[in-house]
ZAMARGU-4260 file (C-alpha; in steps of 0.2 Angstrom, whole numbers, plus 5000, padded with zeros to 4 digits):
<rodrens>
0) 4975/4901/4951 | 4967/4908/4935 | 4967/4926/4931 | 4948/4926/4933 | 4950/4922/4952
5) 4961/4938/4955 | 4946/4948/4960 | 4943/4938/4975 | 4925/4940/4979 | 4922/4952/4965
10) 4922/4949/4946 | 4936/4957/4937 | 4928/4971/4927 | 4932/4974/4908 | 4934/4992/4902
15) 4921/4989/4889 | 4907/4986/4901 | 4910/5002/4912 | 4900/5017/4914 | 4908/5034/4909
20) 4914/5038/4926 | 4921/5021/4929 | 4930/5021/4912 | 4938/5038/4917 | 4944/5031/4933
25) 4950/5015/4924 | 4960/5026/4912 | 4968/5036/4926 | 4972/5020/4937 | 4979/5011/4922
30) 4990/5025/4917 | 4996/5029/4934 | 4997/5012/4942 | 5001/5001/4927 | 5017/5010/4923
35) 5023/5010/4941 | 5019/4992/4944 | 5029/4987/4928 | 5044/4998/4934 | 5043/4990/4952
40) 5040/4972/4946 | 5023/4967/4951 | 5006/4964/4942 | 4992/4977/4943 | 4982/4970/4929
45) 4979/4953/4920 | 4986/4948/4903 | 4970/4955/4895 | 4971/4972/4904 | 4959/4970/4918
50) 4964/4979/4934 | 4968/4968/4949 | 4972/4972/4968 | 4963/4986/4976 | 4960/4994/4959
55) 4946/4982/4953 | 4935/4985/4969 | 4938/5004/4968 | 4930/5004/4951 | 4914/5001/4960
60) 4914/5018/4968 | 4919/5030/4954 | 4913/5045/4964 | 4924/5042/4979 | 4939/5032/4972
65) 4946/5047/4963 | 4947/5057/4979 | 4957/5043/4988 | 4968/5042/4972 | 4971/5061/4974
70) 4976/5059/4992 | 4988/5045/4988 | 4996/5056/4974 | 4997/5071/4986 | 5005/5060/5000
75) 5018/5053/4987 | 5022/5070/4980 | 5023/5080/4996 | 5029/5068/5009 | 5045/5071/5019
80) 5047/5052/5021 | 5060/5043/5011 | 5055/5029/4999 | 5063/5016/5011 | 5053/5023/5026
85) 5037/5023/5016 | 5039/5005/5012 | 5043/5000/5030 | 5027/5009/5035 | 5016/5001/5021
90) 5023/4983/5025 | 5021/4986/5043 | 5002/4990/5041 | 5001/4975/5029 | 5009/4964/5041
95) 4995/4967/5053 | 4981/4966/5040 | 4989/4951/5032 | 4982/4957/5015 | 4990/4945/5002
100) 4990/4958/4987 | 4997/4972/4998 | 5011/4962/5004 | 5015/4955/4987 | 5015/4972/4979
105) 5024/4981/4992 | 5037/4968/4995 | 5042/4971/4977 | 5042/4990/4980 | 5053/4987/4996
110) 5065/4977/4986 | 5065/4991/4973 | 5069/5003/4987 | 5085/4993/4991 | 5079/4981/5005
115) 5086/4963/5004 | 5074/4948/5002 | 5077/4943/5021 | 5073/4961/5027 | 5057/4961/5016
120) 5051/4945/5023 | 5054/4951/5041 | 5044/4967/5038 | 5030/4957/5029 | 5029/4946/5045
125) 5029/4961/5057 | 5047/4957/5063 | 5062/4969/5064 | 5078/4967/5054 | 5096/4973/5058
130) 5096/4980/5040 | 5084/4994/5046 | 5092/5011/5050 | 5088/5019/5066 | 5074/5030/5058
135) 5067/5015/5048 | 5066/5005/5064 | 5057/5019/5073 | 5045/5020/5058 | 5041/5002/5059
140) 5038/5002/5078 | 5027/5017/5076 | 5017/5010/5061 | 5014/4994/5071 | 5009/5003/5087
145) 4996/5013/5076 | 4990/4998/5067 | 4990/4984/5080 | 4989/4993/5097 | 4980/5009/5091
150) 4990/5018/5104 | 5007/5026/5104 | 5017/5026/5121 | 5025/5043/5125 | 5043/5036/5124
155) 5040/5030/5106 | 5031/5046/5102 | 5046/5056/5108 | 5059/5045/5099 | 5048/5047/5083
160) 5047/5066/5085 | 5066/5067/5086 | 5068/5056/5070 | 5054/5064/5059 | 5048/5081/5066
165) 5030/5085/5067 | 5027/5086/5048 | 5035/5069/5047 | 5024/5061/5060 | 5009/5068/5051
170) 5015/5061/5034 | 5018/5044/5043 | 5001/5044/5050 | 4993/5049/5033 | 5002/5035/5024
175) 4998/5022/5037 | 4979/5028/5036 | 4980/5026/5017 | 4986/5008/5018 | 4973/5004/5032
180) 4960/5009/5018 | 4969/4999/5005 | 4971/4984/5016 | 4953/4985/5022 | 4946/4985/5004
185) 4958/4970/4999 | 4953/4960/5015 | 4934/4963/5013 | 4934/4957/4995 | 4947/4943/4999
190) 4959/4949/4985 | 4973/4937/4982 | 4991/4940/4976 | 4993/4934/4958
</rodrens>
């Protein structure tokens, strides 16, 4: 696949052709996401610097995208969830949506958080793994219930409440919601993994 196809249904935007608001958003995403992606081990831009994944579509909405970016930053900074639990939730949402770029990027993030390749593959397929802690397994079941069934049985709610407390459940729901938005954008524009 050529890099020009990494935008899916959208052309990859070059910074030189952006409006002032888009350029400001580009610079922020490039600074924040680019360094994180490099550290984790996935691609967030092409060799010539064009943003890929959900970042290219978000450039089309420079008045809304920064607010979503702020929500994601606040979630990451103030969450009570461990990095491992966060990756379980994100991959669980991605497993239902089957958004290739989300699964690609967060498989790398899950490996970086300490999960084995076999566990990451299971999570990306929506399956459980014996590698998950009790808390991680509950997080997966809850994220799948929210994403696939759109309902949470009382017994699962009670178990999740014991594991995470009320704040943790709010944090988990916000995180899952963020990745519903990300996966929705990726799916709408058929954004592939590189």
